[in-house]
C-alpha positions in Angstrom: 119.1 113.5 134.0 120.0 113.3 137.6 122.3 115.8 139.3 125.0 113.1 139.5 124.6 112.3 135.8 125.1 115.9 134.8 128.2 116.1 137.1 129.7 113.0 135.5 129.2 114.5 132.0 130.6 117.9 133.1 133.7 116.1 134.6 134.2 114.1 131.3 133.9 117.3 129.3 136.5 119.0 131.4 138.9 116.0 131.1 138.4 115.9 127.3 139.1 119.6 126.9 142.0 120.0 129.4 143.8 116.6 129.1 142.7 114.6 126.0 142.5 117.4 123.5 145.9 119.0 124.3 147.5 115.5 124.3 146.2 114.6 120.9 147.2 118.0 119.5 150.7 117.3 120.8 150.7 113.8 119.2 149.6 115.3 115.8 152.4 117.9 116.0 154.9 115.2 116.8 153.7 113.0 114.0 153.9 115.9 111.6 157.5 116.4 112.5 158.4 113.0 111.1 157.9 114.1 107.6 155.7 112.6 104.8 152.1 112.5 106.1 150.8 110.2 103.4 152.4 107.1 104.9 152.5 108.2 108.6 150.5 105.8 110.7 151.1 107.8 113.9 149.6 110.9 112.2 146.6 109.0 111.0 145.9 107.5 114.4 146.3 110.8 116.1 143.9 112.5 113.7 141.4 109.7 114.1 141.6 110.1 117.9 141.2 113.8 117.5 138.0 113.3 115.6 136.6 111.0 118.3 137.5 113.5 121.0 135.9 116.4 119.2 132.8 114.4 118.4 132.4 113.4 122.1 132.9 117.0 123.2 130.2 118.1 120.8 127.9 115.3 122.0 128.4 116.1 125.7 127.9 119.8 125.2 124.7 119.1 123.3 123.4 116.7 126.0 124.1 119.2 128.8 122.5 122.1 126.9 119.3 120.1 126.3 119.3 118.3 129.7 116.5 118.6 132.2 118.4 118.0 135.4 116.1 116.7 138.1 116.7 116.7 141.9 114.3 114.1 143.3 114.6 115.7 146.7 112.9 118.8 145.3 110.1 117.0 143.5 106.8 116.1 145.4 106.2 112.4 144.8 103.2 111.9 147.0 104.5 108.5 147.9 105.0 107.4 144.3 108.1 106.3 142.6 109.6 109.1 140.6 112.7 109.6 138.4 115.9 109.6 140.4 114.7 107.6 143.4 116.3 104.3 144.6 113.8 101.5 144.8 114.1 98.4 146.8 112.2 95.4 145.3 111.4 91.9 146.4 111.5 89.3 143.6 108.4 87.3 144.4 109.8 84.2 142.6 113.2 84.0 144.2 112.5 85.9 147.4 115.6 88.0 146.9 115.7 91.8 147.2 117.2 94.0 144.5 117.7 97.8 144.6 117.7 100.1 141.5 118.0 103.8 141.0 115.9 105.1 138.1 118.1 107.3 136.0 118.4 108.7 132.5 119.5 106.7 129.5 123.1 108.0 129.6 123.5 107.2 133.3 122.1 103.6 133.2 124.6 101.0 134.4 123.1 97.8 135.7 126.3 96.8 137.4 125.9 99.9 139.6 122.2 99.3 140.1 121.2 102.2 137.8 118.4 101.5 135.4 117.1 103.7 132.6 113.7 105.3 133.1 113.0 104.0 129.6 113.8 100.3 130.4 111.0 97.9 130.9 111.7 97.9 134.7 112.0 101.6 134.9 108.8 102.3 132.9 106.9 99.7 135.0 108.0 101.3 138.3 107.3 105.0 137.7 104.2 106.1 139.5 103.8 103.0 141.7 103.8 103.0 145.5 105.4 101.1 148.3 103.6 97.8 149.0 102.4 97.5 145.4 103.1 94.3 143.4 104.3 95.0 139.9 104.5 92.7 136.9 107.3 93.5 134.6 107.8 92.2 131.1 111.5 91.5 130.6 113.2 90.0 127.6 113.1 86.4 129.0 109.6 86.5 130.3 107.7 88.2 133.1 109.0 89.0 136.6 106.9 89.9 139.6 108.2 92.3 142.3 106.8 93.8 145.4 108.0 97.4 146.1 109.5 97.4 149.6 110.9 100.9 149.9 112.0 104.0 148.1 114.7 106.5 149.1 117.0 109.2 147.7 
C-alpha cells in the first residue's frame, strides 16, 4: 500500500468512528423511542447501517494492521519500474500517451490513473525500464506500449 492509500484508509476510519458511528447510534436511539421494534422500519434500517459501519471499521483496521506501507522514494529501483511509481506510456497503436500510478488493490481507481499492481498492466510493467517496449494482455486483446518515463 502506498503512503497516500494508508492515509485515505486512516481518514475513512476516523470519519466512521467519529461521525458515522455516533450518528447511527443516535438514529437507533431515536427509533427505539418510537415504541414497538418489531414493526419499526427506521430501527431496522439504522441497525442495518450500524452493521455495515462496524464491518467496514473492522475491515479497515485489519487492512491497516496487515499493510506493508511503501514509500517509493525510499526504495532503490535501479531504473526499474517499482510499486508506487507513476509511469508514462506511449500506446504504439494509437500514438497516445497514458500515465498510470501502480498502487495496491484497495487504492486502484482507473479514473484517477491508479492501477493495481495485480492488474495485467501493473504486473507487466513491474521491473521494466524506460525505453522498453512492453506487450500487455488485456481483456480485449493485446496492447503494446513503450515506457517513456517514470516519476514519483
